Backbone bond lengths (Angstrom), bond angles and torsions (degrees), N, CA, C in turn:
res aa  C-N    CA-C-N  psi(-1)  N-CA   C-N-CA  omega(-1)  CA-C   N-CA-C  phi
1 V - - - 1.463 - - 1.545 109.00 -
2 Q 1.294 115.87 139.31 1.449 120.34 176.38 1.549 110.99 -105.06
3 L 1.316 117.43 139.78 1.456 120.14 -174.12 1.489 109.93 -121.51
4 Q 1.335 116.58 143.01 1.458 123.29 177.76 1.523 109.11 -131.28
5 A 1.322 115.92 113.40 1.448 119.53 178.70 1.519 111.23 -94.32
6 S 1.319 115.94 144.38 1.452 120.54 -179.73 1.517 109.61 -154.30
7 G 1.308 116.95 173.03 1.438 122.25 175.08 1.479 115.81 102.25
8 G 1.346 118.64 -3.44 1.447 121.13 177.49 1.497 111.37 -68.61
9 G 1.317 114.91 171.02 1.475 120.09 178.16 1.496 111.11 165.59
10 L 1.273 115.59 -159.35 1.457 123.36 -179.45 1.523 110.43 -104.64
11 A 1.356 115.76 130.10 1.450 119.76 178.16 1.507 108.75 -137.11
12 Q 1.306 117.14 155.93 1.460 121.06 175.01 1.519 108.32 -87.19
13 A 1.330 114.52 155.80 1.464 117.81 174.19 1.528 111.56 -55.07
14 G 1.311 116.40 134.98 1.422 122.44 -175.90 1.536 114.60 90.86
15 G 1.315 116.39 -10.25 1.444 123.03 179.52 1.512 113.81 -83.83
16 S 1.337 114.70 -173.76 1.448 120.79 -176.21 1.505 113.22 -132.51
17 L 1.270 117.83 152.67 1.436 124.18 169.29 1.544 108.44 -143.75
18 R 1.323 116.63 154.95 1.452 119.53 173.71 1.501 108.55 -124.61
19 L 1.308 114.96 123.24 1.466 121.90 177.34 1.546 108.52 -94.65
20 S 1.298 114.86 147.00 1.467 122.41 175.40 1.499 111.57 -121.97
21 C 1.312 117.46 144.17 1.439 122.72 176.10 1.526 106.32 -127.29
22 A 1.300 117.22 104.34 1.441 121.33 -176.75 1.532 110.29 -96.14
23 G 1.288 116.37 129.95 1.468 121.03 -177.91 1.521 112.05 -110.91
24 S 1.312 115.56 156.29 1.431 122.01 176.95 1.510 109.26 -102.43
25 G 1.338 115.98 159.56 1.466 120.56 172.11 1.482 113.61 93.53
26 R 1.319 114.24 155.41 1.456 122.55 -177.22 1.513 114.47 -74.01
27 T 1.325 115.81 -18.94 1.449 117.96 -174.05 1.512 113.23 -100.49
28 F 1.318 116.35 18.99 1.508 120.06 -178.71 1.482 110.61 -54.31
29 S 1.324 119.83 -35.28 1.459 123.58 -173.87 1.540 109.63 -68.13
30 R 1.307 119.36 -14.81 1.488 121.82 -179.57 1.503 112.05 -88.98
31 Y 1.298 117.69 -2.15 1.480 121.91 -177.43 1.524 112.57 -101.47
32 S 1.281 114.31 133.29 1.445 119.59 165.95 1.522 108.40 -77.29
33 I 1.326 117.14 137.10 1.438 122.62 -175.22 1.508 110.70 -119.68
34 A 1.290 117.43 136.56 1.490 120.79 178.43 1.509 109.96 -128.05
35 W 1.318 114.34 157.52 1.507 120.87 170.84 1.541 104.23 -113.98
36 F 1.355 112.48 135.95 1.466 123.23 171.05 1.504 106.82 -122.22
37 R 1.337 114.77 165.89 1.468 117.93 173.31 1.485 108.92 -146.15
38 R 1.358 114.59 154.18 1.433 120.40 176.49 1.542 107.63 -132.53
39 A 1.330 111.18 115.29 1.485 117.38 175.46 1.523 108.81 -86.34
40 P 1.317 117.06 159.81 1.476 121.54 -178.93 1.529 109.93 -58.30
41 G 1.304 114.94 127.04 1.457 121.89 178.80 1.517 116.87 77.60
42 K 1.342 114.55 6.19 1.466 118.26 -178.76 1.537 111.90 -120.96
43 E 1.301 112.55 165.99 1.502 118.98 176.79 1.509 109.22 -75.56
44 R 1.327 115.30 156.51 1.435 120.16 173.65 1.512 108.89 -65.00
45 E 1.340 117.65 134.55 1.440 120.58 -178.57 1.527 111.94 -129.22
46 F 1.288 114.39 151.00 1.449 123.28 178.07 1.504 110.34 -67.95
47 V 1.362 116.15 140.93 1.432 121.21 177.81 1.544 111.05 -115.49
48 A 1.366 114.84 -57.24 1.449 120.52 -177.74 1.521 109.58 -160.15
49 A 1.323 115.76 160.77 1.443 119.50 177.84 1.516 110.45 -149.40
50 I 1.330 116.50 154.73 1.453 121.16 176.41 1.496 107.98 -135.85
51 R 1.329 116.14 132.44 1.468 120.85 -178.37 1.486 110.08 -71.40
52 A 1.363 114.84 165.64 1.444 121.37 -175.69 1.538 112.39 -60.29
53 N 1.307 115.42 -32.22 1.476 119.67 -179.46 1.527 112.26 -78.85
54 G 1.337 115.79 -9.25 1.450 121.13 179.16 1.496 116.37 76.13
55 G 1.315 116.86 -6.04 1.434 118.80 -176.51 1.526 116.74 -88.02
56 N 1.322 116.10 -12.48 1.454 120.70 -176.52 1.512 109.40 -121.42
57 T 1.323 114.28 126.61 1.460 118.97 178.48 1.531 110.13 -127.20
58 F 1.321 114.19 154.34 1.470 119.98 -174.00 1.527 107.83 -140.09
59 Y 1.312 116.40 142.88 1.455 121.79 -179.15 1.529 111.93 -137.31
60 T 1.291 115.03 148.18 1.453 117.74 169.68 1.546 106.84 -73.90
61 D 1.340 116.41 153.11 1.440 118.82 -173.51 1.529 113.68 -59.02
62 S 1.266 118.17 -36.30 1.481 119.92 -175.27 1.523 115.83 -67.85
63 V 1.330 116.31 -13.40 1.505 117.90 179.32 1.510 111.93 -114.24
64 K 1.334 118.70 -4.53 1.443 120.82 179.88 1.510 111.71 -57.32
65 G 1.294 116.76 133.80 1.468 122.78 -177.97 1.499 114.26 82.30
66 R 1.320 117.93 -7.74 1.457 122.38 177.88 1.539 112.89 -114.05
67 F 1.312 115.15 -39.34 1.463 120.40 -179.10 1.506 110.57 -107.14
68 T 1.355 114.56 147.44 1.466 121.24 176.51 1.524 109.89 -133.49
69 I 1.315 114.12 125.90 1.487 118.27 177.11 1.555 107.19 -100.64
70 S 1.319 115.06 141.07 1.492 118.43 178.06 1.549 105.37 -151.29
71 R 1.299 112.29 170.92 1.465 117.06 179.78 1.564 110.98 -143.47
72 D 1.279 114.34 148.90 1.453 122.58 173.63 1.516 106.84 -124.87
73 N 1.293 116.69 95.63 1.464 119.75 -172.92 1.564 110.65 -69.43
74 A 1.270 116.85 -24.21 1.505 119.62 176.61 1.486 109.73 -64.36
75 K 1.331 117.63 -29.60 1.464 122.51 179.76 1.509 112.78 -103.75
76 N 1.342 116.89 5.18 1.450 122.31 -177.06 1.523 112.78 49.30
77 T 1.334 113.24 46.13 1.483 116.80 -174.16 1.544 109.15 -137.50
78 V 1.336 114.06 140.02 1.439 121.93 171.25 1.540 108.63 -113.54
79 Y 1.315 117.80 139.26 1.468 122.39 -178.08 1.499 110.23 -113.86
80 L 1.333 113.83 152.55 1.455 120.17 170.26 1.532 105.44 -130.70
81 Q 1.340 114.25 104.28 1.473 120.40 178.68 1.529 106.11 -88.57
82 M 1.328 114.51 120.43 1.469 121.58 -176.81 1.494 109.40 -115.61
83 N 1.314 115.27 114.35 1.437 123.52 178.60 1.526 111.82 -113.47
84 S 1.293 116.42 165.69 1.478 122.41 179.57 1.516 110.18 46.89
85 L 1.294 116.89 49.98 1.469 121.50 -174.34 1.548 108.28 -64.05
86 K 1.342 113.39 149.99 1.460 122.90 178.23 1.498 108.33 -124.08
87 P 1.353 117.80 156.75 1.446 119.61 177.56 1.558 113.26 -56.25
88 E 1.336 115.60 -32.12 1.463 118.72 178.76 1.507 115.49 -71.19
89 D 1.372 116.16 -4.80 1.448 120.34 172.29 1.523 112.76 -82.80
90 T 1.317 116.45 -5.82 1.468 122.20 179.64 1.557 109.09 -62.24
91 A 1.289 114.31 121.25 1.474 120.30 -177.67 1.525 108.90 -174.06
92 V 1.312 116.68 171.95 1.452 123.32 165.03 1.543 105.88 -90.46
93 Y 1.330 115.03 127.15 1.452 120.62 -176.93 1.519 109.31 -104.54
94 Y 1.316 114.70 133.92 1.482 122.69 -178.43 1.507 109.46 -122.94
95 C 1.321 114.39 140.71 1.443 117.60 168.46 1.524 110.15 -103.77
96 A 1.312 116.24 152.60 1.429 121.42 -175.92 1.507 108.28 -144.96
97 A 1.340 115.67 154.81 1.454 121.32 -175.51 1.527 110.75 -130.53
98 S 1.305 114.79 146.65 1.457 121.95 174.64 1.539 109.31 -144.25
99 S 1.315 114.44 137.48 1.434 119.19 177.66 1.539 112.93 -90.43
100 S 1.376 114.48 -9.22 1.449 116.06 -172.84 1.516 115.16 -142.80
101 V 1.339 117.05 22.77 1.443 119.25 -175.96 1.536 109.52 -68.54
102 I 1.342 115.89 136.37 1.444 120.62 178.83 1.543 107.82 -97.04
103 L 1.320 115.58 160.02 1.420 121.36 -171.28 1.560 113.14 -54.31
104 S 1.321 115.12 -42.77 1.456 120.21 -176.05 1.508 112.34 -67.84
105 Q 1.371 117.72 -15.35 1.474 121.79 -176.78 1.501 109.85 -108.49
106 I 1.291 122.41 5.92 1.432 125.69 -167.96 1.515 113.16 -58.10
107 S 1.344 117.09 -27.74 1.459 121.61 -175.56 1.530 114.29 -102.32
108 R 1.303 117.54 7.68 1.466 122.70 -176.01 1.541 110.41 -99.48
109 T 1.311 113.50 131.01 1.459 117.49 176.47 1.498 113.60 -56.97
110 Q 1.348 116.61 -36.26 1.455 120.54 -176.52 1.512 113.77 -64.43
111 A 1.316 117.38 -16.92 1.474 122.06 -179.31 1.502 113.80 -76.42
112 Y 1.307 117.81 -11.13 1.444 122.53 -170.86 1.559 110.99 -113.76
113 A 1.285 114.72 124.41 1.493 119.13 -175.67 1.498 113.46 -91.18
114 Y 1.351 115.50 -23.24 1.461 119.47 -174.50 1.489 110.92 -121.05
115 W 1.343 115.33 135.35 1.472 121.55 -174.05 1.513 111.59 -132.23
116 G 1.306 116.64 141.70 1.453 122.15 170.32 1.515 110.76 -82.29
117 Q 1.307 117.32 177.62 1.464 121.16 -171.40 1.531 113.04 -86.59
118 G 1.291 119.55 -9.96 1.476 121.40 179.90 1.489 113.35 95.33
119 T 1.305 115.96 148.61 1.467 122.10 176.27 1.573 107.18 -138.18
120 Q 1.298 116.26 134.96 1.463 122.06 -175.34 1.533 110.71 -81.39
121 V 1.350 116.25 129.29 1.430 123.92 171.77 1.521 108.06 -119.46
122 T 1.350 113.56 123.74 1.463 120.26 179.87 1.502 108.33 -124.42
123 V 1.342 115.12 124.74 1.496 120.73 -177.79 1.539 105.03 -116.31
124 S 1.315 114.05 122.88 1.489 120.15 179.24 1.507 109.70 -96.39
125 S 1.305 114.37 150.38 1.474 119.12 -178.08 1.551 110.83 -91.17
């Protein structure tokens, strides 16, 4: 599967952005999709994930209640709605896909075989 992330940009603190991860192929619905981010000088970190069935979602603590991950399998797209943005959300955001990630590995970069190119999110204070 090939992934294309988009929707990044510049936002003010307290504002919103919606990221999209568009996938190719007929089997997109069989993939669990995650968002990771890498801030300047930091390691890539897990942000959110949604299982292939769309019924289970997972978030890192720092974005719970502010970010929402969802998917539209008819459009082969996963979204990350980001509200109440903070300057510390500034990072390059990547989407990733796995056809076989298990629950205990959902937040690990090594669990995902397919990656999009990243989209820059900058939040000003």
